[in-house]
Each structure stands twice: as structure tokens, then as C-alpha cells.
C-alpha angles and dihedrals in degrees: 000000000000119000117249113250123206114200111195123168112233132205124207111243117245133180110272094004109154135191116215119208101183140078088359126006105239145130115260112213099163094103096049109116115234120224114213107175096197092051091048093050091047092050093045091049090060092061109099113259092357097130092045090052091049090053091049090050092050090050093050092047094049091047092049091048091051091051092050096048111113093018123098108243117237104214140152133232127228117202120188107213100185125216098304092241138068091236120036113235134198090265097036108041103114118089118227126232126197119203115195111197 
């Protein structure tokens, strides 16, 4: 007996991707933000002292990483639990968060 095959077209999820049902069934991609790395770097470079602050941050992070090497990090974990339902309701609309210390 041959196995049943289900061929369903799939669409990669994107931020702000919408599917319109009426008047025409179609994907709406006009609100999807574009990410141009060169444009972002150029715009960020125009902010006063931005590059200097990035260098300071890198230095602090590398110093902190060197100090932590060899030591077991004591950290915590944050788990986002969601609302517990596919559709939020009047009595279940707050998402839960678990913090393991």
C-alpha cells in the first residue's frame, strides 16, 4: 500500500507578513521591513560618538569575558510561556514568564 502524500505549499514566515482573503487571496509583503546592512551602518555612523561607544562596548565585553574564563557562570534563565491558548481570551490574555534563578 502506497503512503499518502500531502503536498502543501509553504511560505517562510516574515515579520509583518499578511495574507489577504478579500477581494483577492494574496500575500501582502508591503509592510515587511527591509534590512540593508550597508545602509544601517552608514546611518548609525552618522550618530555622534556612535563608533567610539561601540569600541568601548567591545572592550568592556572582552574584558568581562576574560575575567569570567575559568569560572562557572552563575546565570538565570528566562522562559516565555505565552498565553496558554492559540487565541487570547478575556480571562487568558496575559502571557506567562518563568525566571529560573
